[in-house]
C-alpha positions as CSV (number, residue, x, y, z in Angstrom):
1,X,-110.6,148.0,-0.2
2,X,-111.4,151.1,-2.2
3,X,-114.8,152.1,-3.4
4,X,-116.5,155.3,-4.5
5,X,-119.1,157.0,-2.3
6,X,-122.4,156.1,-3.8
7,X,-126.1,155.8,-3.0
8,X,-128.0,152.5,-2.9
9,X,-131.7,152.7,-2.3
10,X,-134.1,150.0,-1.4
11,X,-137.6,150.5,-3.1
12,X,-140.6,148.4,-2.5
13,X,-142.0,145.9,-5.0
14,X,-145.2,144.0,-4.6
15,X,-143.3,140.7,-4.2
16,X,-140.3,141.9,-2.2
17,X,-137.4,144.2,-2.5
18,X,-135.1,145.1,-5.4
19,X,-131.9,147.1,-5.2
20,X,-131.7,150.3,-7.2
21,X,-128.0,150.9,-7.6
22,X,-126.5,154.1,-8.9
23,X,-123.0,153.1,-8.4
24,X,-121.6,149.9,-6.7
25,X,-118.0,149.2,-5.9
26,X,-116.8,145.6,-5.8
27,X,-114.2,143.7,-4.0
28,X,-112.2,141.0,-5.7
29,X,-111.0,138.2,-3.5
30,X,-107.4,137.1,-3.8
31,X,-108.4,133.6,-5.0
32,X,-110.2,135.1,-7.9
33,X,-113.7,134.3,-6.8
34,X,-116.6,136.4,-8.0
35,X,-116.5,140.1,-7.1
36,X,-118.8,141.2,-4.4
37,X,-120.9,144.4,-4.1
38,X,-120.3,146.5,-1.1
39,X,-122.5,148.8,0.9
40,X,-122.6,152.5,0.1
41,X,-122.2,155.0,2.9
42,X,-125.4,156.5,3.9
43,X,-125.9,160.3,4.5
44,X,-128.9,162.0,6.0
45,X,-130.3,163.3,2.6
46,X,-133.6,161.6,2.1
47,X,-137.0,162.6,3.5
48,X,-140.3,160.8,3.3
49,X,-143.6,162.6,3.6
50,X,-147.1,161.0,3.9
51,X,-150.0,163.0,2.6
52,X,-152.9,163.2,0.3
53,X,-152.8,163.8,-3.4
54,X,-152.9,162.1,-6.7
55,X,-149.9,160.9,-8.6
56,X,-149.2,162.4,-12.1
57,X,-146.4,160.0,-12.9
58,X,-145.7,156.3,-12.5
59,X,-145.5,155.3,-8.9
60,X,-144.3,152.3,-6.9
61,X,-146.6,150.0,-5.0
62,X,-148.2,151.6,-2.0
63,X,-148.5,155.0,-3.8
64,X,-144.8,155.9,-3.4
65,X,-143.7,158.9,-5.6
66,X,-140.1,159.7,-5.9
67,X,-137.3,160.4,-5.8
68,X,-138.4,164.0,-6.2
69,X,-135.5,166.4,-6.4
70,X,-137.1,169.8,-6.7
71,X,-140.3,171.8,-6.1
72,X,-140.8,171.8,-9.8
73,X,-140.6,168.0,-10.0
74,X,-143.0,167.7,-7.1
75,X,-145.5,169.8,-9.0
76,X,-145.1,167.6,-12.0
77,X,-145.4,164.5,-10.0
78,X,-148.3,165.1,-7.6
79,X,-151.6,166.7,-8.5
80,X,-154.2,168.1,-6.0
81,X,-151.9,167.8,-3.0
82,X,-153.3,168.8,0.3
83,X,-152.3,172.2,1.5
84,X,-150.2,170.7,4.2
85,X,-148.3,168.4,1.8
86,X,-147.8,171.1,-0.8
87,X,-146.5,173.7,1.7
88,X,-144.3,171.1,3.4
89,X,-142.7,170.1,0.1
90,X,-142.2,173.8,-0.9
91,X,-140.6,174.4,2.5
92,X,-138.4,171.3,2.2
93,X,-136.8,172.4,-1.1
94,X,-136.7,176.1,-0.1
95,X,-134.5,175.3,2.9
96,X,-132.0,173.0,1.1
97,X,-133.8,169.7,0.9
98,X,-132.6,167.5,-2.0
99,X,-134.4,164.1,-2.1
100,X,-138.0,163.5,-1.2
101,X,-140.2,160.5,-1.4
102,X,-144.0,160.8,-0.9
103,X,-146.5,158.2,0.1
104,X,-149.9,159.3,-1.1
105,X,-153.1,158.6,0.6
106,X,-156.7,159.3,-0.4
107,X,-157.4,161.5,2.6
108,X,-155.6,162.7,5.7
109,X,-157.8,161.2,8.4
110,X,-156.1,159.5,11.3
111,X,-157.2,156.1,10.1
112,X,-155.8,156.6,6.5
113,X,-152.5,158.0,7.8
114,X,-152.0,155.2,10.4
115,X,-152.8,152.6,7.7
116,X,-150.3,154.2,5.3
117,X,-147.5,154.3,7.9
118,X,-148.0,150.6,8.6
119,X,-148.1,149.6,5.0
120,X,-145.4,147.7,3.1
121,X,-144.5,150.8,1.1
122,X,-143.0,152.7,4.1
123,X,-140.8,150.2,5.9
124,X,-138.4,149.3,3.1
125,X,-137.7,153.0,2.5
126,X,-137.0,153.6,6.2
127,X,-134.9,150.5,6.5
128,X,-132.2,151.6,4.0
129,X,-133.1,154.9,2.4
130,X,-135.3,157.5,4.2
131,X,-133.7,159.3,7.1
132,X,-136.5,161.8,8.0
133,X,-140.1,160.7,8.2
134,X,-143.1,163.2,8.6
135,X,-146.9,163.6,8.2
136,X,-147.3,167.3,7.2
137,X,-151.0,167.2,8.2
138,X,-150.3,165.9,11.7
139,X,-150.8,169.3,13.4
140,X,-154.3,169.5,12.2
141,X,-155.2,166.5,14.2
142,X,-156.0,166.5,18.0
143,X,-156.5,164.3,21.0
144,X,-156.5,160.4,20.4
145,X,-156.2,160.9,16.6
146,X,-153.0,162.9,17.0
147,X,-151.5,160.4,19.4
148,X,-152.4,157.5,17.2
149,X,-150.7,158.9,14.2
150,X,-147.7,160.0,16.2
151,X,-147.4,156.5,17.6
152,X,-147.6,155.1,14.1
153,X,-144.8,157.5,13.0
154,X,-142.7,156.2,15.8
155,X,-143.3,152.6,15.0
156,X,-142.5,153.3,11.2
157,X,-139.0,154.6,12.0
158,X,-137.9,151.1,13.2
159,X,-134.9,152.7,14.8
160,X,-133.5,153.6,11.4
161,X,-135.1,157.1,10.8
162,X,-136.2,160.2,12.7
163,X,-139.8,161.1,12.9
164,X,-140.5,164.9,12.8
165,X,-143.7,166.1,14.5
166,X,-145.7,169.3,14.4
167,X,-147.8,169.8,17.6
168,X,-151.6,170.1,17.4
169,X,-152.7,173.6,16.6
170,X,-154.9,173.6,19.7
171,X,-151.9,172.8,22.0
172,X,-149.9,175.6,20.4
173,X,-152.8,178.1,20.9
174,X,-153.1,177.0,24.5
175,X,-149.3,177.5,25.1
176,X,-149.5,181.0,23.4
177,X,-152.4,182.0,25.7
178,X,-150.7,181.0,28.9
179,X,-147.2,179.3,29.1
180,X,-145.5,176.3,27.6
181,X,-147.2,173.8,30.0
182,X,-149.5,172.4,27.3
183,X,-146.5,171.5,25.1
184,X,-144.7,170.0,28.1
185,X,-147.7,167.8,28.8
186,X,-148.0,166.8,25.1
187,X,-144.3,165.8,25.2
188,X,-144.8,163.7,28.4
189,X,-147.8,162.0,26.9
190,X,-145.9,161.1,23.7
191,X,-143.0,159.8,25.6
192,X,-145.3,157.4,27.4
193,X,-147.0,156.3,24.2
194,X,-144.5,156.1,21.3
195,X,-142.1,153.1,21.0
196,X,-138.8,155.1,21.1
197,X,-138.9,158.8,22.0
198,X,-135.3,159.1,20.9
199,X,-136.3,158.6,17.3
200,X,-138.8,161.5,17.4
201,X,-138.5,165.3,17.3
202,X,-141.4,167.5,18.5
203,X,-141.4,171.2,17.4
204,X,-142.9,174.0,19.5
205,X,-145.3,175.1,16.7
206,X,-146.0,175.1,13.1
207,X,-144.8,178.0,10.9
208,X,-146.4,180.5,8.5
209,X,-145.3,181.8,5.1
210,X,-143.5,185.1,5.7
211,X,-145.3,186.7,2.8
212,X,-148.8,185.2,2.5
213,X,-149.2,184.2,6.1
214,X,-150.5,180.7,5.1
215,X,-149.8,177.9,7.4
216,X,-146.7,175.8,6.8
217,X,-146.0,172.6,8.7
218,X,-142.7,172.9,10.5
219,X,-141.6,169.4,9.4
220,X,-141.1,170.6,5.8
221,X,-138.7,173.5,6.3
222,X,-136.9,171.7,9.2
223,X,-136.4,168.5,7.2
224,X,-134.9,170.7,4.4
225,X,-132.6,172.5,6.9
226,X,-131.5,169.3,8.5
227,X,-130.5,167.9,5.0
228,X,-128.8,171.1,4.0
229,X,-126.8,171.3,7.2
230,X,-125.7,167.8,6.9
231,X,-124.5,168.4,3.3
232,X,-122.7,171.7,4.2
233,X,-121.4,171.1,7.7
234,X,-121.4,167.3,8.2
235,X,-123.4,165.1,10.6
236,X,-121.6,166.3,13.7
237,X,-123.0,169.8,13.4
238,X,-126.5,170.4,15.0
239,X,-129.1,171.8,12.6
240,X,-129.9,174.7,14.9
241,X,-128.7,178.2,15.9
242,X,-128.1,181.6,14.4
243,X,-126.0,180.4,11.5
244,X,-128.9,178.4,10.1
245,X,-131.9,180.6,9.8
246,X,-135.0,179.2,8.0
247,X,-136.0,180.7,4.7
248,X,-139.4,182.2,4.0
249,X,-141.2,181.3,7.2
250,X,-142.0,182.6,10.7
251,X,-143.0,180.7,13.8
252,X,-146.6,180.6,14.9
253,X,-145.3,180.6,18.5
254,X,-141.9,182.4,18.9
255,X,-140.7,181.1,22.2
256,X,-139.4,183.6,24.8
257,X,-136.4,183.3,27.0
258,X,-138.6,182.4,30.0
259,X,-140.1,179.4,28.2
260,X,-136.9,177.9,26.9
261,X,-135.9,175.9,30.0
262,X,-139.2,174.0,30.5
263,X,-139.3,173.2,26.8
264,X,-135.6,172.0,26.8
265,X,-136.3,169.7,29.8
266,X,-139.4,168.4,28.1
267,X,-137.5,167.6,24.8
268,X,-139.4,170.1,22.7
269,X,-137.4,172.0,20.1
270,X,-138.4,175.6,20.1
271,X,-138.6,178.2,17.3
272,X,-137.4,181.7,18.0
273,X,-137.5,184.9,16.0
274,X,-134.2,186.8,16.3
275,X,-133.8,190.3,15.0
276,X,-131.3,190.3,12.2
277,X,-131.4,186.6,11.7
278,X,-135.1,185.7,11.3
279,X,-136.6,182.4,12.3
280,X,-134.2,180.0,13.9
281,X,-134.4,176.6,15.6
282,X,-133.1,176.8,19.1
283,X,-132.7,173.1,19.9
284,X,-131.3,169.9,18.5
285,X,-132.9,167.4,20.8
286,X,-135.1,164.3,20.4
287,X,-138.2,163.7,22.5
288,X,-136.2,161.6,25.0
289,X,-135.9,163.0,28.4
290,X,-133.3,165.7,28.9
291,X,-131.4,163.7,31.5
292,X,-130.9,160.8,29.1
293,X,-127.7,159.7,27.5
294,X,-126.4,161.8,24.6
295,X,-127.2,159.0,22.1
296,X,-130.8,159.2,23.1
297,X,-131.4,163.0,23.5
298,X,-129.1,164.6,20.9
299,X,-130.6,164.6,17.4
300,X,-127.4,164.7,15.5
301,X,-126.0,161.7,17.4
302,X,-129.1,159.7,16.7
303,X,-128.8,160.6,13.0
304,X,-125.2,159.4,12.9
305,X,-126.4,156.1,14.5
306,X,-129.2,155.8,12.0
307,X,-126.8,156.4,9.1
308,X,-124.5,153.6,10.4
309,X,-127.5,151.3,10.9
310,X,-128.7,151.9,7.3
311,X,-125.2,151.2,5.9
312,X,-125.1,148.0,8.1
313,X,-128.4,146.9,6.4
314,X,-126.8,147.6,2.9
315,X,-123.6,145.7,3.9
316,X,-125.7,142.6,4.7
317,X,-127.9,143.0,1.5
318,X,-124.7,143.1,-0.6
319,X,-124.1,139.4,0.2
320,X,-127.7,138.2,0.5
321,X,-127.3,135.8,-2.6
322,X,-123.9,134.4,-1.5
323,X,-123.2,131.3,0.6
324,X,-123.3,132.1,4.4
325,X,-119.6,131.5,4.9
326,X,-116.4,133.3,6.1
327,X,-116.0,135.0,2.7
328,X,-119.4,136.7,3.0
329,X,-118.7,137.7,6.6
330,X,-115.3,139.1,5.5
331,X,-116.9,141.2,2.8
332,X,-119.4,142.7,5.3
333,X,-116.6,143.5,7.8
334,X,-114.4,145.0,5.1
335,X,-117.2,147.1,3.7
336,X,-118.2,148.4,7.1
337,X,-114.6,149.0,8.2
338,X,-114.0,151.1,5.1
339,X,-117.1,153.2,5.7
340,X,-116.4,153.7,9.4
341,X,-112.8,154.6,8.8
342,X,-114.1,157.3,6.5
343,X,-116.4,158.6,9.3
344,X,-113.4,158.6,11.7
345,X,-111.3,160.5,9.2
346,X,-114.1,163.1,8.9
347,X,-114.2,163.5,12.7
348,X,-117.6,161.8,13.1
349,X,-116.1,158.9,15.1
350,X,-113.7,159.8,17.9
351,X,-110.3,158.2,18.8
352,X,-106.6,158.6,18.1
353,X,-106.7,156.0,15.4
354,X,-109.5,154.2,13.5
355,X,-108.9,151.2,15.6
356,X,-109.7,153.2,18.7
357,X,-112.9,154.7,17.1
358,X,-114.7,151.5,16.2
359,X,-114.8,147.7,15.9
360,X,-116.7,145.5,13.5
361,X,-117.6,141.9,14.0
362,X,-119.4,139.4,11.7
363,X,-118.9,135.6,12.2
364,X,-119.5,132.5,14.2
365,X,-118.6,132.9,17.8
366,X,-119.0,136.7,17.8
367,X,-122.3,137.6,16.2
368,X,-123.7,134.2,15.1
369,X,-124.0,130.6,16.3
370,X,-123.6,127.5,14.1
371,X,-127.4,127.2,14.1
372,X,-127.8,130.7,12.9
373,X,-125.6,130.0,9.9
374,X,-127.4,126.8,9.0
375,X,-130.7,128.7,9.2
376,X,-129.4,131.4,6.8
377,X,-129.1,134.2,9.4
378,X,-126.2,136.6,9.1
379,X,-125.5,139.3,11.8
380,X,-123.0,142.1,12.2
381,X,-122.2,144.2,15.2
382,X,-120.3,147.4,15.5
383,X,-119.1,149.5,18.4
384,X,-118.6,153.2,17.6
385,X,-117.3,156.2,19.7
386,X,-119.5,159.1,18.7
387,X,-119.9,161.2,21.8
388,X,-116.4,160.8,23.4
389,X,-113.3,158.8,22.8
390,X,-113.5,155.4,24.5
391,X,-117.2,155.6,25.0
392,X,-118.7,153.1,22.7
393,X,-122.3,152.7,21.4
394,X,-123.1,149.2,20.3
395,X,-125.2,148.7,17.2
396,X,-126.3,145.4,15.6
397,X,-128.1,144.3,12.5
398,X,-129.4,140.9,11.3
399,X,-130.4,139.7,7.9
400,X,-131.4,136.5,6.1
401,X,-129.5,135.0,3.3
402,X,-131.4,134.1,0.1
403,X,-129.4,130.9,-0.5
């Protein structure tokens, strides 16, 4: 089954979901039945920020603005943004970001941000579109307010996106005055609070504009860098190191050699200032413990898994209006097999052949029971070798048929 690479994005509507399709390939069964849409492969190219401002253009339900493709378009789409949202958006596009959605709130209090993250506008974007989720104003919060918003960010990812976090300004100041212990303690607190630490990234500090000295949330430039790295180098390359300096910013807290080890163990990604290179990210880890499995602690591995999960969601959505029968299951299997074969050919999945790199199953006796089918449940399961040949990570996804 041949199909072009394309983007399909789910956007929220007041009464449900609608597919916005830029290009959909189809499969034509041998018996001449109606052609079926297939899932588009997902890359890590979409960020979602939550912050205060007013929309200057038409928005979706829940105050969603986007897709925004440039700093100029952001300025034309959002009026009176908070300083945090404005500088994060500028940093995102200045460092290679390409697609941004914004959920606008009336203010950036902890209560307003938690409510926005729990609203219907965020979940559909995370489910099948947004790869990176951030609240640029998070670092201005402290104590229980900070933890509440961070936990809401973690819940909103739904194991489909990565939440990027600035630490509280007060914690950064304490670390700069002594040692990284306050950041380590923050990481420990978040690990015990958030639903899934492996879906979150905590940076060692915010950033400042290299010219004006104005505060810049780390999540903006880093989201842009992650997107740019994925586009240029592929999902297997970590978005860190000397080859990927950040543009136009400097770290509030430039981590020294002595502080690297405790931060690495704690799962905090440190910024460094390197002469001749500028500001660089010196880690590619999630908030999961350092002794965890690679699929938990390595950011690039988690993003590959998230991309596959998003594409699994789209494969199920492509047959949602069809009968829940063997034809629909075959469409899902073929669509995902084609996508995963492409990942194997690119070196994302490991094995001497595509058959060694992954498996896909969708059907009665493997992923569903007879009762599941009668109740309109469709489920798919894949096993993929991402970290080493023969070492498989199991991913599953379930949907409901409309018929």
